[in-house]
C-alpha positions in Angstrom: -0.3 7.4 36.0 -3.7 7.4 37.7 -5.4 4.2 39.0 -7.7 3.8 36.0 -4.8 3.6 33.6 -2.7 1.5 35.9 -5.5 -1.1 36.1 -5.4 -1.3 32.3 -1.7 -2.0 32.1 0.4 -3.9 31.1 -2.1 -4.6 28.4 -2.7 -5.2 25.6 -5.5 -2.7 25.8 -8.0 -2.4 22.9 -8.8 1.3 22.2 -11.3 2.5 19.6 -11.1 3.3 15.8 -12.0 6.1 13.5 -14.7 8.6 14.5 -14.9 11.0 11.6 -15.9 8.5 9.0 -18.5 7.0 11.4 -20.0 10.5 12.0 -20.1 11.1 8.2 -22.2 8.0 7.9 -24.5 9.5 10.5 -24.9 12.7 8.5 -21.9 14.9 9.2 -21.4 17.0 6.1 -18.3 18.2 4.3 -17.2 21.4 6.0 -19.3 20.8 9.2 -17.6 21.2 12.5 -17.2 17.6 13.8 -16.7 18.7 17.4 -19.8 20.9 17.4 -21.9 17.8 17.0 -21.3 17.2 20.7 -23.9 19.9 21.4 -25.8 19.8 18.2 -26.3 16.0 17.8 -25.1 14.3 21.0 -27.3 11.3 20.4 -25.5 10.5 17.0 -22.1 11.0 18.6 -23.0 8.6 21.4 -24.0 5.9 18.9 -20.5 5.9 17.6 -18.9 5.8 21.0 -21.3 3.1 22.2 -20.5 1.0 19.1 -16.9 0.8 20.0 -17.7 -0.1 23.6 -20.0 -2.9 22.3 -17.2 -4.1 20.0 -15.0 -4.6 23.0 -12.9 -1.5 23.3 -11.4 -1.1 26.8 -10.7 2.6 26.1 -12.7 5.0 24.0 -11.8 8.6 23.0 -13.9 11.7 22.9 -15.2 13.7 19.9 -12.9 16.6 20.8 -10.0 16.2 18.4 -10.4 19.7 16.9 -12.1 21.3 19.9 -9.3 23.8 20.7 -9.8 27.5 20.3 -7.8 28.0 17.1 -9.6 25.2 15.3 -13.0 26.1 16.5 -12.5 29.7 15.5 -12.7 28.5 11.9 -16.3 27.8 12.5 -17.0 30.9 14.6 -17.0 28.8 17.8 -13.9 30.0 19.6 -16.0 30.9 22.7 -17.5 27.4 22.9 -14.4 25.5 23.9 -15.5 24.6 27.4 -19.1 23.6 26.4 -18.0 21.4 23.4 -15.3 19.6 25.3 -17.4 19.0 28.4 -20.2 17.7 26.2 -17.7 15.3 24.4 -16.6 13.8 27.7 -20.1 13.4 28.9 -21.1 11.6 25.8 -18.3 9.1 25.9 -18.8 8.6 29.6 -22.4 7.7 29.1 -21.4 5.3 26.3 -18.6 3.7 28.3 -20.6 3.1 31.5 -18.5 0.7 33.6 -17.1 -1.2 30.5 -14.5 1.2 29.3 -12.3 4.1 30.3 -12.6 7.5 28.6 -9.4 9.1 27.2 -10.0 12.6 25.9 -8.7 13.6 22.5 -6.7 16.7 21.7 -5.4 17.3 18.2 -3.1 19.9 16.5 -4.1 23.5 16.1 -3.2 23.6 12.4 -0.6 26.4 13.0 3.2 26.0 12.7 5.4 27.6 15.3 8.4 27.5 13.0 6.5 29.5 10.3 5.6 32.3 12.8 1.9 31.3 12.6 1.7 31.1 16.4 3.8 31.3 19.5 4.8 28.8 22.2 2.9 30.9 24.8 -0.2 30.9 22.7 -0.1 27.2 22.2 0.4 26.6 25.9 -2.7 28.8 26.6 -4.8 27.1 23.9 -4.0 23.6 25.1 -4.4 24.5 28.8 -7.9 25.8 28.1 -8.9 22.6 26.3 -7.2 20.2 28.7 -8.8 22.0 31.7 -12.3 21.6 30.3 -11.7 17.9 29.6 -10.2 17.2 33.0 -13.1 19.0 34.8 -15.6 17.0 32.8 -14.1 13.8 34.2 -11.9 12.2 31.5 -9.6 9.4 32.7 -6.6 10.6 30.6 -5.6 13.0 27.9 -4.5 11.9 24.4 -2.5 14.4 22.3 -2.8 12.6 19.0 -1.8 13.0 15.3 0.9 15.5 15.9 3.6 16.0 13.3 5.6 18.9 14.9 7.5 18.5 18.2 7.6 22.2 18.6 3.8 22.1 18.9 3.6 18.9 20.9 6.0 19.9 23.7 3.9 22.9 24.9 0.8 20.7 24.5 2.2 18.1 26.8 3.3 20.7 29.3 -0.3 22.1 29.3 -1.8 18.6 29.7 0.5 17.8 32.5 -0.7 20.8 34.5 -4.0 18.8 35.0 -2.1 16.1 36.9 -3.5 13.4 34.6 -2.1 10.6 32.6 -1.0 12.0 29.3 -0.7 10.1 26.0 1.4 11.7 23.3 1.2 10.3 19.7 2.8 11.4 16.5 2.0 10.6 12.9 4.7 9.0 10.7 3.9 9.3 7.0 6.9 11.1 5.4 10.4 10.4 4.1 11.6 7.9 1.6 10.4 5.0 3.9 7.4 6.8 5.3 8.9 6.5 8.8 9.3 10.1 9.7 6.9 12.9 10.7 6.2 15.8 8.2 8.9 17.7 10.0 11.5 14.8 9.5 11.4 13.4 13.0 12.3 9.7 13.4 10.4 7.3 15.7 13.5 7.2 18.0 13.8 11.0 18.3 10.1 11.4 18.7 10.0 8.8 21.5 12.9 10.5 23.3 11.4 13.9 23.0 7.9 12.8 24.2 9.5 11.1 27.2 11.6 14.1 28.0 8.5 16.4 27.8 6.8 14.3 30.4 4.3 12.1 28.4 3.3 9.0 30.4 2.4 6.9 27.3 4.1 7.4 24.0 3.0 6.3 20.5 2.0 6.8 16.9 -1.2 7.0 15.0 -2.7 7.8 11.6 -0.7 8.5 8.4 0.0 5.0 7.2 -1.3 1.5 7.2 -1.0 -1.1 10.0 1.8 -3.0 8.4 4.1 0.0 8.5 3.6 0.7 12.2 5.1 -2.6 13.3 8.6 -1.3 12.7 7.7 2.1 14.2 6.6 0.3 17.3 9.7 -1.8 17.4 11.9 1.3 17.1 10.1 3.2 19.8 10.3 0.1 22.1 14.0 0.0 21.6 14.2 3.7 22.6 12.0 4.1 25.7 10.4 1.9 28.4 7.1 3.8 28.5 3.8 2.1 27.6 3.3 2.4 23.8 0.1 3.5 22.1 -0.3 2.5 18.4 -3.4 3.3 16.2 -2.7 2.8 12.5 -4.9 3.4 9.5 -6.5 0.6 7.5 -4.0 1.2 4.7 -3.6 4.4 2.7 -6.7 6.2 1.4 -7.6 5.9 -2.3 -10.2 8.1 -4.0 -12.5 5.9 -6.2 -15.6 7.3 -7.8 -15.5 10.2 -5.5 -15.3 8.0 -2.4 -12.3 7.5 -0.1 -11.5 3.8 0.2 -9.1 2.0 2.6 -8.2 -1.4 1.2 -6.7 -3.2 4.3 -9.3 -5.8 5.3 -10.2 -6.4 9.0 -8.4 -9.7 8.8 -5.2 -8.2 7.6 -5.5 -5.4 10.1 -5.8 -7.9 12.9 -2.7 -9.7 11.7 -0.7 -6.5 11.8 -2.1 -5.5 15.2 -1.0 -8.8 16.7 2.5 -8.1 15.3 2.4 -4.6 16.8 1.5 -6.1 20.2 4.4 -8.6 19.8 6.6 -5.5 19.1 5.8 -4.1 22.5 2.6 -2.1 22.2 0.4 -1.8 25.3 -2.5 0.1 23.7 -3.7 -0.8 20.2 -6.6 0.5 18.1 -7.3 2.0 14.7 -7.4 5.3 13.0 -8.7 6.3 9.5 -10.5 3.5 7.7 -11.3 1.4 10.7 -14.7 1.0 12.4 -16.3 -1.0 15.2 -16.1 -4.2 13.1 -12.3 -3.9 12.9 -12.0 -3.3 16.6 -14.3 -6.1 17.4 -12.1 -8.4 15.4 -9.0 -7.1 17.3 -10.6 -7.6 20.6 -11.6 -11.2 19.7 -8.1 -12.0 18.4 -6.5 -10.8 21.6 -9.0 -12.8 23.7 -8.1 -15.9 21.7 -4.5 -15.1 22.0 -4.7 -15.0 25.8 -6.9 -18.2 26.0 -4.3 -20.1 23.9 -1.3 -19.2 26.1 
């Protein structure tokens, strides 16, 4: 791991929260390309990034979750991979200043290797292209997040490791009778083992379920690997009420669960869908109080 990441550990390190919903509040429309806002509305994206820094996040991500060639092609932007990713890092870097590190976000392509929708070589090439743009723009680390399929995550990790940067790998657990498996049926234990074997420096879970459910996932990962753990749960499960998506977990309840997640062994904690700078500010304050009372 690089010096920036080593300085953050052993943690707990407060990361950021949801970006998509914050950008929607800033005017992002349904069907708009979220990542393209890095070049179309960089000022609005920076407001979101800066809000997390001001809330107390030690690490903020970049607005590049869907900025790989295959996802951008859906919007006719496949040739804009480098420009959109570099702009995303520059925006978060301006917002972070000297107060936070910038970890660049890479998400799934939306294609399944097992269904013949892509190939391992194509995935490796796609993630190499995005990771290179993010690395050259000056990101402190690369975060492969919200993956459900190890067959896609493995070549993504391999591509990210080519950049000789710290790599975070994070999967989503929202399936199975106990909602403790990925969509492909992978358990936290098997996921942690596989991510470690593939070369990830930091291992974790995000999205898919509420904060209370990720306490056990964190515990199971900690029992399996010694790597630093990265956990970013939702603020509960989404509910559609009067045409609006609502997350019912309050900031206070979310903080309570995050403290349990830290006790379970997480080094990096933050939020995913349904969270906002207010949630992360409450987490940062609770962790400061926890340190002061030791």
